[in-house]
Phi, psi and omega in degrees: 000130182280162183298315178300325179294320178294320177296316179299317178297318180297315179294318180298322179296335182262002182305312181300321180293314181294321176297319177297318177294320176301314180299317181297312180295315180299316179296319179296315179296319181291317178297324179292324174299314180295317179297321179296321180288318185281317187255352179070044178252177177057045177061032177233142177282137179293143174282138179302142181303129178084000181290115181276136354264000193294313182295317179296319177298319179299319178296315179297317179299317181295309183294310181293324177299317178294318178299315179294316178305315182280341183078034178246126183053042188300312185296317179294315179294322179291323178297313178297318180296317178299316180295318181291329177286326174295317177301313180299317182296310186286333181265331185251332188252316189296337178295342181264005179152160184285320188259146182304326179291335178280323192251008179074018184258021182297316180299311178300322179295314180294318176299314181304310183287326176296316179291323177299322176301317180293330176302319184272331184266335187084185190280343185076204182279172175064032182250146176299328179298336177291336179287338180270000180090001179254061181285094180273155174083011180252357178282152174301150185294337183281351176282145181245359183283000000 
């Protein structure tokens, strides 16, 4: 066995753990965005209750962020999160320029694509869904079942 093959095998064996850590960090960051919007923490002013679309987005960010963080209903929460970040980008940011670096939309774009990745990969390791016997995201990527 050649050295690159051994490295590839070593990295592949750790994919579920790294995917789980990615999910945890992404969920924590997203939940903190939502908490800051809803409760006015982390040096941010709270959005008034019912203020469209910001307060509602904050609630979705908080709830979906916690679900993703815990690895519970990950794919559904990630799908909703990806969609709301695409909505945020196209309605709030793109009017100020085409590229995310121009219009301040880098965070929504990264969240959108990060969550979309979780929709397709599942939660990885360290997920509550793994406790129920439905450990998604741990199969090799070449399997289609």
